C-alpha positions as CSV (number, residue, x, y, z in Angstrom):
1,M,-3.1,142.3,-146.2
2,K,-4.9,144.9,-148.3
3,Q,-3.2,146.2,-151.4
4,I,-3.3,149.9,-152.0
5,I,-3.5,151.7,-155.4
6,S,-2.5,155.4,-155.1
7,F,-2.6,158.3,-157.5
8,T,-2.0,162.0,-156.9
9,L,-3.9,165.0,-158.3
10,I,-3.0,168.7,-158.0
11,L,-5.8,170.6,-156.3
12,A,-4.7,174.2,-156.9
13,L,-7.6,174.9,-159.3
14,L,-10.1,172.7,-157.6
15,I,-10.1,174.0,-154.0
16,Y,-12.9,176.2,-153.0
17,V,-11.3,179.3,-151.5
18,Y,-13.1,181.6,-149.1
19,P,-12.1,185.3,-149.4
20,H,-8.3,185.2,-149.3
21,K,-5.8,187.4,-147.4
22,E,-3.7,189.9,-149.1
23,K,-0.5,189.5,-147.1
24,V,1.3,187.1,-144.8
25,Y,3.0,188.2,-141.6
26,A,6.0,186.8,-139.8
27,K,5.6,184.3,-137.0
28,P,4.3,186.0,-133.9
29,S,6.5,187.0,-130.9
30,V,4.7,186.6,-127.6
31,S,5.5,187.2,-124.0
32,A,4.3,183.7,-123.0
33,Q,6.8,181.0,-122.2
34,N,4.3,178.5,-123.8
35,A,1.6,179.1,-126.4
36,V,-0.6,177.3,-128.9
37,L,-3.0,178.6,-131.5
38,M,-5.4,175.9,-132.7
39,E,-8.2,175.8,-135.2
40,Q,-11.4,174.4,-133.5
41,S,-12.9,172.2,-136.2
42,T,-9.8,170.3,-137.3
43,G,-7.4,170.7,-134.3
44,R,-4.7,172.0,-136.6
45,V,-2.0,173.9,-134.7
46,L,-1.3,177.2,-136.5
47,F,1.3,178.5,-134.1
48,E,3.2,176.8,-131.3
49,K,5.8,178.0,-128.8
50,Q,7.1,175.1,-126.5
51,G,3.5,173.8,-126.6
52,H,4.3,170.4,-125.2
53,E,6.4,171.5,-122.2
54,K,4.9,170.4,-118.9
55,K,4.0,173.4,-116.7
56,K,1.8,174.6,-113.8
57,I,-1.5,175.8,-115.3
58,A,-3.3,177.5,-112.4
59,S,-7.1,178.1,-112.8
60,I,-7.4,177.1,-116.5
61,T,-7.6,173.7,-114.8
62,K,-11.3,174.6,-114.2
63,V,-12.2,174.0,-117.9
64,M,-11.8,170.3,-117.1
65,T,-13.7,170.6,-113.8
66,A,-16.6,172.4,-115.7
67,I,-16.9,169.9,-118.6
68,I,-16.9,166.9,-116.2
69,A,-19.6,168.6,-114.1
70,I,-21.7,169.4,-117.2
71,E,-21.4,165.9,-118.5
72,S,-22.3,164.4,-115.2
73,G,-26.0,165.0,-115.8
74,K,-26.3,166.6,-112.3
75,M,-26.5,170.2,-113.2
76,K,-30.0,170.7,-111.7
77,E,-29.1,169.0,-108.4
78,E,-28.5,171.0,-105.2
79,V,-25.1,170.8,-103.7
80,T,-24.6,171.1,-99.9
81,I,-21.4,173.2,-99.3
82,S,-18.8,171.5,-97.1
83,R,-16.4,173.0,-94.6
84,R,-13.5,172.0,-96.9
85,A,-15.0,173.9,-99.8
86,V,-15.6,177.1,-97.7
87,Y,-12.0,177.1,-96.5
88,E,-10.4,176.5,-99.8
89,E,-7.7,179.1,-100.3
90,G,-7.6,181.6,-103.2
91,S,-10.3,183.1,-105.3
92,S,-13.8,182.6,-104.0
93,I,-17.5,183.1,-104.6
94,Y,-18.0,183.3,-100.8
95,L,-19.9,180.1,-100.2
96,E,-21.0,179.3,-96.6
97,Q,-20.9,176.0,-94.9
98,G,-24.2,174.1,-95.1
99,E,-25.5,176.4,-97.9
100,K,-27.2,174.8,-100.8
101,M,-26.6,175.8,-104.4
102,K,-27.4,174.2,-107.7
103,L,-24.5,172.5,-109.5
104,K,-25.3,174.7,-112.5
105,D,-24.7,177.9,-110.5
106,L,-21.5,176.5,-109.0
107,V,-20.2,175.9,-112.6
108,Y,-21.0,179.5,-113.5
109,G,-19.2,180.7,-110.3
110,L,-16.3,178.4,-111.3
111,M,-16.0,179.7,-114.8
112,L,-16.9,183.4,-114.4
113,R,-15.4,184.2,-110.9
114,S,-12.8,181.3,-110.8
115,G,-14.1,180.3,-107.4
116,N,-11.9,177.7,-105.7
117,D,-14.6,177.0,-103.2
118,A,-17.0,176.3,-106.1
119,A,-14.4,173.9,-107.6
120,T,-14.1,171.9,-104.4
121,A,-17.9,171.8,-103.9
122,I,-18.3,170.5,-107.5
123,A,-15.6,167.9,-107.0
124,E,-17.2,166.6,-103.8
125,H,-20.6,166.4,-105.3
126,V,-19.7,164.8,-108.7
127,G,-16.7,162.7,-107.7
128,G,-17.5,161.9,-104.1
129,S,-14.4,163.7,-102.9
130,V,-11.7,166.0,-104.3
131,E,-9.4,162.9,-104.7
132,G,-12.2,160.9,-106.4
133,F,-12.8,163.8,-108.8
134,A,-9.1,164.0,-109.7
135,V,-9.4,160.4,-110.9
136,L,-12.3,161.4,-113.2
137,M,-10.2,164.3,-114.5
138,N,-7.2,162.1,-115.3
139,E,-9.4,159.5,-117.0
140,K,-10.9,162.2,-119.1
141,A,-7.5,163.6,-119.9
142,S,-6.3,160.2,-121.0
143,W,-9.4,159.7,-123.2
144,L,-8.8,163.0,-124.9
145,G,-5.1,162.2,-125.6
146,M,-3.7,164.8,-123.1
147,T,-0.5,162.7,-122.8
148,N,1.5,165.3,-120.8
149,T,-1.2,166.2,-118.3
150,H,-1.9,165.1,-114.7
151,F,-4.4,166.5,-112.3
152,T,-4.5,166.3,-108.5
153,N,-7.2,169.0,-107.8
154,P,-10.2,170.7,-109.4
155,H,-9.0,174.3,-109.0
156,G,-5.4,174.5,-110.2
157,L,-3.7,175.5,-107.0
158,D,0.0,174.6,-107.2
159,E,0.8,171.0,-106.4
160,E,3.9,169.0,-107.6
161,E,1.9,166.5,-109.6
162,H,-0.6,168.9,-111.1
163,Y,0.5,170.0,-114.5
164,S,-0.3,170.2,-118.2
165,T,0.9,171.8,-121.5
166,A,-0.4,174.5,-123.7
167,Y,-1.2,171.9,-126.4
168,D,-3.0,169.6,-124.0
169,M,-5.2,172.4,-122.7
170,A,-6.0,173.4,-126.3
171,L,-7.1,169.8,-126.9
172,L,-9.3,170.0,-123.8
173,T,-10.8,173.4,-124.9
174,Q,-11.5,172.0,-128.4
175,Y,-13.5,169.2,-126.8
176,A,-15.3,171.4,-124.3
177,M,-16.4,173.8,-127.0
178,E,-18.2,171.0,-128.7
179,N,-20.6,171.1,-125.7
180,E,-23.4,173.7,-126.1
181,T,-23.8,174.2,-122.3
182,F,-20.1,174.8,-121.9
183,R,-20.1,177.3,-124.8
184,K,-23.0,179.1,-123.2
185,I,-21.4,179.4,-119.8
186,S,-18.0,180.3,-121.2
187,K,-19.3,183.3,-123.2
188,T,-21.6,184.5,-120.4
189,T,-20.6,188.0,-119.1
190,L,-23.0,188.1,-116.1
191,H,-24.8,185.4,-114.2
192,K,-27.0,185.6,-111.1
193,A,-27.4,182.4,-109.0
194,D,-30.8,181.7,-107.6
195,S,-29.4,182.0,-104.1
196,R,-27.7,185.4,-104.7
197,T,-29.0,188.9,-104.8
198,Y,-26.2,190.1,-107.1
199,A,-24.8,188.9,-110.4
200,W,-21.3,187.5,-111.0
201,G,-19.2,189.3,-113.7
202,N,-16.8,187.3,-115.9
203,K,-13.1,188.0,-115.2
204,N,-12.1,187.2,-118.7
205,K,-11.4,190.6,-120.2
206,M,-10.8,189.1,-123.7
207,L,-14.6,188.6,-123.6
208,T,-15.7,191.7,-121.8
209,K,-13.2,194.3,-123.0
210,Y,-10.3,193.5,-125.4
211,Y,-11.5,191.4,-128.3
212,E,-14.8,191.7,-130.1
213,H,-14.7,188.3,-131.6
214,S,-14.1,186.5,-128.3
215,T,-16.5,183.6,-127.5
216,G,-15.1,182.7,-124.0
217,G,-12.2,181.2,-122.2
218,K,-10.7,180.9,-118.7
219,T,-8.2,183.0,-116.8
220,G,-5.6,181.7,-114.3
221,Y,-2.9,182.9,-112.0
222,T,-0.6,181.6,-109.2
223,K,2.8,182.9,-108.2
224,V,4.4,179.7,-109.5
225,A,2.4,179.3,-112.7
226,G,2.3,183.0,-113.5
227,R,-0.6,184.3,-115.7
228,T,-2.3,181.5,-117.7
229,L,-5.1,182.1,-120.1
230,I,-7.4,180.2,-122.5
231,S,-9.4,182.2,-125.1
232,T,-11.7,181.2,-127.9
233,A,-12.9,183.4,-130.8
234,N,-15.0,183.2,-133.9
235,K,-14.4,185.5,-136.9
236,E,-16.2,185.0,-140.2
237,G,-17.0,181.4,-139.3
238,M,-13.5,180.3,-138.4
239,E,-13.1,179.4,-134.7
240,L,-9.7,179.6,-133.0
241,I,-8.3,178.7,-129.6
242,V,-5.4,180.3,-127.9
243,V,-3.7,178.9,-124.8
244,T,-0.8,180.7,-123.1
245,L,1.2,179.7,-120.0
246,N,3.3,182.1,-117.9
247,A,2.5,185.1,-120.0
248,P,3.0,188.5,-118.3
249,D,1.3,190.2,-121.3
250,D,-1.4,187.6,-122.0
251,W,-4.2,190.0,-123.1
252,N,-2.0,191.4,-125.9
253,D,-0.6,187.9,-126.7
254,H,-4.1,186.6,-127.3
255,Q,-5.2,189.5,-129.4
256,Y,-2.1,189.3,-131.5
257,L,-2.3,185.5,-132.0
258,F,-6.0,185.7,-133.0
259,E,-5.4,188.4,-135.5
260,W,-2.3,186.7,-136.9
261,G,-4.3,183.5,-137.3
262,Y,-7.2,185.3,-139.1
263,D,-4.8,187.3,-141.3
264,N,-2.9,184.2,-142.5
265,Y,-5.4,181.4,-142.6
266,D,-8.7,180.7,-144.3
267,L,-11.0,177.7,-144.2
268,R,-10.7,176.0,-147.6
269,K,-13.0,173.3,-149.0
270,L,-10.7,170.6,-150.1
271,Q,-13.4,168.1,-151.1
272,Q,-17.2,168.5,-151.3
273,E,-19.5,165.9,-149.8
274,G,-20.8,163.5,-152.5
275,R,-19.9,160.8,-154.9
276,V,-16.3,160.3,-156.1
277,P,-15.1,158.0,-158.9
278,M,-13.1,155.0,-157.8
279,D,-10.9,153.3,-160.5
280,F,-10.5,149.6,-159.6
281,S,-8.7,148.9,-163.0
282,E,-9.4,145.3,-163.7
283,S,-12.7,145.3,-162.0
284,G,-13.8,148.6,-163.6
285,E,-14.7,152.0,-162.2
286,A,-17.1,152.4,-159.2
287,L,-18.4,155.3,-157.2
288,G,-17.6,156.0,-153.6
289,Y,-19.1,158.5,-151.2
290,I,-17.5,161.2,-149.0
291,W,-19.8,161.8,-146.1
292,D,-19.0,165.4,-145.3
293,D,-17.3,168.4,-146.9
294,V,-13.5,168.3,-146.1
295,V,-12.6,171.8,-144.9
296,F,-9.2,172.7,-143.6
297,P,-7.4,175.9,-142.5
298,L,-4.7,176.8,-145.0
299,T,-2.5,179.8,-146.0
300,N,-2.6,181.0,-149.6
301,E,0.8,179.4,-150.2
302,E,-0.4,176.0,-148.9
303,A,-3.7,176.2,-150.8
304,N,-1.7,176.6,-154.1
305,S,0.3,173.4,-153.4
306,V,-2.2,171.0,-151.8
307,Q,-2.1,167.5,-153.3
308,K,-4.8,164.9,-153.1
309,T,-4.0,161.2,-153.0
310,T,-6.6,158.5,-153.4
311,H,-5.9,155.2,-151.8
312,I,-8.1,152.4,-153.0
313,D,-8.6,149.2,-151.1
314,K,-8.7,146.4,-153.7
315,P,-12.0,144.4,-153.7
316,D,-12.1,141.3,-151.5
317,P,-11.2,138.2,-153.7
318,L,-14.1,136.4,-152.1
319,G,-16.5,139.1,-153.2
320,V,-17.4,140.3,-149.8
321,E,-18.8,143.8,-150.1
322,A,-16.9,146.4,-148.1
323,S,-18.4,149.6,-146.6
324,V,-15.0,151.4,-146.8
325,L,-13.6,151.5,-150.3
326,G,-10.5,153.6,-149.5
327,K,-9.4,157.0,-148.4
328,L,-8.5,160.4,-149.6
329,S,-5.4,162.1,-148.1
330,F,-4.5,165.8,-148.5
331,N,-0.9,166.9,-148.2
332,V,1.4,169.8,-148.7
333,N,5.1,169.2,-149.5
334,G,4.7,165.6,-148.4
335,E,3.1,166.4,-145.0
336,I,-0.3,164.9,-144.6
337,L,-2.8,167.5,-143.5
338,T,-5.9,165.4,-143.1
339,E,-7.5,162.1,-144.4
340,V,-11.1,161.1,-145.0
341,S,-12.6,157.6,-145.7
342,I,-14.3,156.9,-149.0
343,M,-17.5,154.9,-148.3
344,A,-19.5,152.7,-150.5
345,D,-22.2,154.4,-152.5
346,P,-25.0,155.1,-152.0
347,K,-24.6,157.3,-148.9
348,P,-25.6,155.3,-145.8
349,I,-28.5,156.7,-143.7
350,R,-26.9,157.8,-140.4
351,S,-28.9,158.0,-137.2
352,P,-28.0,160.4,-134.4
353,F,-26.7,157.4,-132.6
354,W,-24.3,156.5,-135.4
355,K,-23.1,160.1,-135.7
356,T,-22.3,160.2,-132.0
357,S,-20.6,156.8,-132.1
358,R,-18.5,157.9,-135.1
359,T,-17.4,161.0,-133.2
360,I,-16.4,159.0,-130.2
361,F,-14.6,156.4,-132.3
362,E,-12.6,159.1,-134.2
363,R,-11.6,160.8,-130.9
364,L,-10.4,157.5,-129.4
365,M,-8.4,156.8,-132.6
366,G,-7.0,160.4,-132.5
367,G,-8.7,161.3,-135.8
368,S,-10.2,164.6,-134.6
369,N,-6.8,166.0,-133.7
370,G,-5.7,166.2,-137.3
């Protein structure tokens, strides 16, 4: 069993601070029954209101449908529209039975116009059937750590066993926004499919009308679920995600939560990429390496009280060289904010394959959810 040596340093004077905020506002009051405000790069939850309560989610379900379709590698394929898709109830892009449309265009119709017919057509093409696609959705949810989520359809129409939480949907959005194709589709205001003579406009008014820093999202509504909404935004380099469920005043809720987040939090550099000294006491000092800058969203008050703890793994008694020498953890008032591994120096050469593998490993281990 590894022995750990720990020591703590105050970082108040060492943290690189982006332009700071002048005042801090009280916690927001929102109309939503459930809400989460999350920072994209770290997954830190900045605000939460009953974020883990299982609820009906309506058409924000389609974020999962879209990302699975995008990742299927079939976006250029033509989809033959079935009778089941054409007669799916609710919002529609007016597909016709036997019509052929590229999967890419169906995903645009899904995200911009919230077409339930598009959702069913996507599910049948990618998953073999609606039921088969639901299996893929639940496998993805499990992989992402969406522990309070279960899908039974690709469109979000109310079914007893179809539910999620504001937090789980924020996790999903965080993941989806790492995909450049999803980002592009989500922020598109108009799209014309090859087989259409007119363009589809995006229903998301946060993007088209209400919030200048909006980068996309997804609307939703059923009588049971009420108004549901996912929004993403980028202001001065900090990306935020807002998810609300059953929110009668969702447009205002989202604007307020974004501005509250941007008014109260800045991205702070807690540790710069590079070499760090490692004190092994009896065996002498060595140098470790931090692969990337450690950046985290903090309030001014938190930034003034961050502590850094270095945990050093003692050298193997048999002299086996280790690639991980220890870790740095950053905490405020005893609560760990984030941790990063200290690697052996010199810095390893990382191939694109290694970078991808590391990302997948960290997500499986829950590391990306901070």
